[in-house]
mmCIF file as gemmi writes it, N, C-alpha and C atoms, coordinates in Angstrom:
data_model
loop_
_atom_site.group_PDB
_atom_site.id
_atom_site.type_symbol
_atom_site.label_atom_id
_atom_site.label_alt_id
_atom_site.label_comp_id
_atom_site.label_asym_id
_atom_site.label_entity_id
_atom_site.label_seq_id
_atom_site.pdbx_PDB_ins_code
_atom_site.Cartn_x
_atom_site.Cartn_y
_atom_site.Cartn_z
_atom_site.occupancy
_atom_site.B_iso_or_equiv
_atom_site.pdbx_formal_charge
_atom_site.auth_seq_id
_atom_site.auth_asym_id
_atom_site.pdbx_PDB_model_num
ATOM 1 N N . MET Axp A 1 ? -19.342 11.642 -33.711 1 0 ? 1 A 1
ATOM 2 C CA . MET Axp A 1 ? -19.9 11.47 -32.398 1 0 ? 1 A 1
ATOM 3 C C . MET Axp A 1 ? -20.295 10.02 -32.16 1 0 ? 1 A 1
ATOM 4 N N . ARG Axp A 2 ? -20.73 9.338 -33.197 1 0 ? 2 A 1
ATOM 5 C CA . ARG Axp A 2 ? -21.126 7.936 -33.021 1 0 ? 2 A 1
ATOM 6 C C . ARG Axp A 2 ? -19.947 7.077 -32.606 1 0 ? 2 A 1
ATOM 7 N N . ALA Axp A 3 ? -18.776 7.35 -33.168 1 0 ? 3 A 1
ATOM 8 C CA . ALA Axp A 3 ? -17.592 6.559 -32.813 1 0 ? 3 A 1
ATOM 9 C C . ALA Axp A 3 ? -17.214 6.781 -31.358 1 0 ? 3 A 1
ATOM 10 N N . MET Axp A 4 ? -17.288 8.029 -30.905 1 0 ? 4 A 1
ATOM 11 C CA . MET Axp A 4 ? -16.979 8.312 -29.503 1 0 ? 4 A 1
ATOM 12 C C . MET Axp A 4 ? -17.975 7.62 -28.589 1 0 ? 4 A 1
ATOM 13 N N . GLN Axp A 5 ? -19.245 7.66 -28.943 1 0 ? 5 A 1
ATOM 14 C CA . GLN Axp A 5 ? -20.277 7.033 -28.124 1 0 ? 5 A 1
ATOM 15 C C . GLN Axp A 5 ? -20.079 5.526 -28.06 1 0 ? 5 A 1
ATOM 16 N N . MET Axp A 6 ? -19.734 4.91 -29.198 1 0 ? 6 A 1
ATOM 17 C CA . MET Axp A 6 ? -19.501 3.473 -29.216 1 0 ? 6 A 1
ATOM 18 C C . MET Axp A 6 ? -18.334 3.103 -28.303 1 0 ? 6 A 1
ATOM 19 N N . CYS Axp A 7 ? -17.262 3.887 -28.343 1 0 ? 7 A 1
ATOM 20 C CA . CYS Axp A 7 ? -16.114 3.615 -27.463 1 0 ? 7 A 1
ATOM 21 C C . CYS Axp A 7 ? -16.527 3.679 -26.003 1 0 ? 7 A 1
ATOM 22 N N . LEU Axp A 8 ? -17.311 4.661 -25.649 1 0 ? 8 A 1
ATOM 23 C CA . LEU Axp A 8 ? -17.754 4.785 -24.261 1 0 ? 8 A 1
ATOM 24 C C . LEU Axp A 8 ? -18.691 3.649 -23.867 1 0 ? 8 A 1
ATOM 25 N N . ASP Axp A 9 ? -19.525 3.21 -24.795 1 0 ? 9 A 1
ATOM 26 C CA . ASP Axp A 9 ? -20.472 2.131 -24.504 1 0 ? 9 A 1
ATOM 27 C C . ASP Axp A 9 ? -19.786 0.774 -24.357 1 0 ? 9 A 1
ATOM 28 N N . LYS Axp A 10 ? -18.737 0.535 -25.144 1 0 ? 10 A 1
ATOM 29 C CA . LYS Axp A 10 ? -18.141 -0.794 -25.213 1 0 ? 10 A 1
ATOM 30 C C . LYS Axp A 10 ? -16.823 -0.928 -24.458 1 0 ? 10 A 1
ATOM 31 N N . THR Axp A 11 ? -16.281 0.17 -23.944 1 0 ? 11 A 1
ATOM 32 C CA . THR Axp A 11 ? -15.003 0.111 -23.23 1 0 ? 11 A 1
ATOM 33 C C . THR Axp A 11 ? -15.113 0.881 -21.919 1 0 ? 11 A 1
ATOM 34 N N . ASN Axp A 12 ? -13.996 1.005 -21.252 1 0 ? 12 A 1
ATOM 35 C CA . ASN Axp A 12 ? -13.96 1.711 -19.971 1 0 ? 12 A 1
ATOM 36 C C . ASN Axp A 12 ? -13.637 3.189 -20.107 1 0 ? 12 A 1
ATOM 37 N N . GLY Axp A 13 ? -13.598 3.697 -21.32 1 0 ? 13 A 1
ATOM 38 C CA . GLY Axp A 13 ? -13.285 5.116 -21.456 1 0 ? 13 A 1
ATOM 39 C C . GLY Axp A 13 ? -13.045 5.514 -22.895 1 0 ? 13 A 1
ATOM 40 N N . LEU Axp A 14 ? -12.565 6.716 -23.033 1 0 ? 14 A 1
ATOM 41 C CA . LEU Axp A 14 ? -12.349 7.304 -24.351 1 0 ? 14 A 1
ATOM 42 C C . LEU Axp A 14 ? -11.028 8.043 -24.309 1 0 ? 14 A 1
ATOM 43 N N . MET Axp A 15 ? -10.143 7.729 -25.235 1 0 ? 15 A 1
ATOM 44 C CA . MET Axp A 15 ? -8.868 8.431 -25.316 1 0 ? 15 A 1
ATOM 45 C C . MET Axp A 15 ? -8.825 9.168 -26.647 1 0 ? 15 A 1
ATOM 46 N N . ILE Axp A 16 ? -8.509 10.424 -26.583 1 0 ? 16 A 1
ATOM 47 C CA . ILE Axp A 16 ? -8.483 11.249 -27.786 1 0 ? 16 A 1
ATOM 48 C C . ILE Axp A 16 ? -7.036 11.545 -28.143 1 0 ? 16 A 1
ATOM 49 N N . PHE Axp A 17 ? -6.646 11.155 -29.335 1 0 ? 17 A 1
ATOM 50 C CA . PHE Axp A 17 ? -5.323 11.457 -29.857 1 0 ? 17 A 1
ATOM 51 C C . PHE Axp A 17 ? -5.436 12.648 -30.805 1 0 ? 17 A 1
ATOM 52 N N . ASP Axp A 18 ? -4.348 13.302 -31.048 1 0 ? 18 A 1
ATOM 53 C CA . ASP Axp A 18 ? -4.302 14.437 -31.974 1 0 ? 18 A 1
ATOM 54 C C . ASP Axp A 18 ? -5.329 15.503 -31.605 1 0 ? 18 A 1
ATOM 55 N N . LEU Axp A 19 ? -5.187 16.014 -30.421 1 0 ? 19 A 1
ATOM 56 C CA . LEU Axp A 19 ? -6.079 17.052 -29.91 1 0 ? 19 A 1
ATOM 57 C C . LEU Axp A 19 ? -6.131 18.267 -30.829 1 0 ? 19 A 1
ATOM 58 N N . VAL Axp A 20 ? -5.121 18.426 -31.657 1 0 ? 20 A 1
ATOM 59 C CA . VAL Axp A 20 ? -5.073 19.568 -32.566 1 0 ? 20 A 1
ATOM 60 C C . VAL Axp A 20 ? -6.312 19.601 -33.466 1 0 ? 20 A 1
ATOM 61 N N . HIS Axp A 21 ? -6.833 18.439 -33.851 1 0 ? 21 A 1
ATOM 62 C CA . HIS Axp A 21 ? -8.023 18.406 -34.708 1 0 ? 21 A 1
ATOM 63 C C . HIS Axp A 21 ? -9.253 18.925 -33.962 1 0 ? 21 A 1
ATOM 64 N N . ILE Axp A 22 ? -9.347 18.605 -32.69 1 0 ? 22 A 1
ATOM 65 C CA . ILE Axp A 22 ? -10.458 19.097 -31.869 1 0 ? 22 A 1
ATOM 66 C C . ILE Axp A 22 ? -10.402 20.619 -31.793 1 0 ? 22 A 1
ATOM 67 N N . VAL Axp A 23 ? -9.211 21.138 -31.558 1 0 ? 23 A 1
ATOM 68 C CA . VAL Axp A 23 ? -9.029 22.585 -31.418 1 0 ? 23 A 1
ATOM 69 C C . VAL Axp A 23 ? -9.292 23.292 -32.744 1 0 ? 23 A 1
ATOM 70 N N . GLN Axp A 24 ? -8.689 22.806 -33.82 1 0 ? 24 A 1
ATOM 71 C CA . GLN Axp A 24 ? -8.82 23.474 -35.117 1 0 ? 24 A 1
ATOM 72 C C . GLN Axp A 24 ? -10.25 23.458 -35.646 1 0 ? 24 A 1
ATOM 73 N N . ARG Axp A 25 ? -10.965 22.388 -35.381 1 0 ? 25 A 1
ATOM 74 C CA . ARG Axp A 25 ? -12.334 22.265 -35.902 1 0 ? 25 A 1
ATOM 75 C C . ARG Axp A 25 ? -13.398 22.635 -34.875 1 0 ? 25 A 1
ATOM 76 N N . ASN Axp A 26 ? -12.943 23.035 -33.69 1 0 ? 26 A 1
ATOM 77 C CA . ASN Axp A 26 ? -13.844 23.458 -32.617 1 0 ? 26 A 1
ATOM 78 C C . ASN Axp A 26 ? -14.916 22.399 -32.329 1 0 ? 26 A 1
ATOM 79 N N . TRP Axp A 27 ? -14.466 21.184 -32.052 1 0 ? 27 A 1
ATOM 80 C CA . TRP Axp A 27 ? -15.36 20.062 -31.781 1 0 ? 27 A 1
ATOM 81 C C . TRP Axp A 27 ? -15.668 19.895 -30.305 1 0 ? 27 A 1
ATOM 82 N N . TRP Axp A 28 ? -15.431 20.911 -29.505 1 0 ? 28 A 1
ATOM 83 C CA . TRP Axp A 28 ? -15.632 20.801 -28.059 1 0 ? 28 A 1
ATOM 84 C C . TRP Axp A 28 ? -17.081 20.472 -27.706 1 0 ? 28 A 1
ATOM 85 N N . ASP Axp A 29 ? -18.025 21.048 -28.412 1 0 ? 29 A 1
ATOM 86 C CA . ASP Axp A 29 ? -19.442 20.785 -28.123 1 0 ? 29 A 1
ATOM 87 C C . ASP Axp A 29 ? -19.795 19.319 -28.372 1 0 ? 29 A 1
ATOM 88 N N . ALA Axp A 30 ? -19.249 18.74 -29.427 1 0 ? 30 A 1
ATOM 89 C CA . ALA Axp A 30 ? -19.518 17.33 -29.731 1 0 ? 30 A 1
ATOM 90 C C . ALA Axp A 30 ? -18.98 16.431 -28.625 1 0 ? 30 A 1
ATOM 91 N N . ILE Axp A 31 ? -17.796 16.733 -28.144 1 0 ? 31 A 1
ATOM 92 C CA . ILE Axp A 31 ? -17.219 15.933 -27.058 1 0 ? 31 A 1
ATOM 93 C C . ILE Axp A 31 ? -18.051 16.087 -25.8 1 0 ? 31 A 1
ATOM 94 N N . GLN Axp A 32 ? -18.49 17.291 -25.534 1 0 ? 32 A 1
ATOM 95 C CA . GLN Axp A 32 ? -19.305 17.531 -24.339 1 0 ? 32 A 1
ATOM 96 C C . GLN Axp A 32 ? -20.639 16.79 -24.434 1 0 ? 32 A 1
ATOM 97 N N . GLN Axp A 33 ? -21.246 16.759 -25.607 1 0 ? 33 A 1
ATOM 98 C CA . GLN Axp A 33 ? -22.513 16.047 -25.775 1 0 ? 33 A 1
ATOM 99 C C . GLN Axp A 33 ? -22.347 14.558 -25.487 1 0 ? 33 A 1
ATOM 100 N N . VAL Axp A 34 ? -21.268 13.972 -25.965 1 0 ? 34 A 1
ATOM 101 C CA . VAL Axp A 34 ? -21.053 12.536 -25.792 1 0 ? 34 A 1
ATOM 102 C C . VAL Axp A 34 ? -20.677 12.199 -24.358 1 0 ? 34 A 1
ATOM 103 N N . THR Axp A 35 ? -19.784 12.98 -23.779 1 0 ? 35 A 1
ATOM 104 C CA . THR Axp A 35 ? -19.289 12.649 -22.442 1 0 ? 35 A 1
ATOM 105 C C . THR Axp A 35 ? -20.177 13.19 -21.334 1 0 ? 35 A 1
ATOM 106 N N . GLY Axp A 36 ? -20.966 14.193 -21.639 1 0 ? 36 A 1
ATOM 107 C CA . GLY Axp A 36 ? -21.807 14.801 -20.613 1 0 ? 36 A 1
ATOM 108 C C . GLY Axp A 36 ? -21.033 15.673 -19.651 1 0 ? 36 A 1
ATOM 109 N N . LYS Axp A 37 ? -19.816 16.025 -20.024 1 0 ? 37 A 1
ATOM 110 C CA . LYS Axp A 37 ? -18.97 16.855 -19.159 1 0 ? 37 A 1
ATOM 111 C C . LYS Axp A 37 ? -18.526 18.096 -19.872 1 0 ? 37 A 1
């Protein structure tokens, strides 16, 4: 989550590659916490 937050803080957005890891590990809540969406 810290890496995602740093990307959002220092750049204009966040791009997620290899969505399969998000799905397999059920990281949707972590992404929602960082993005607020």
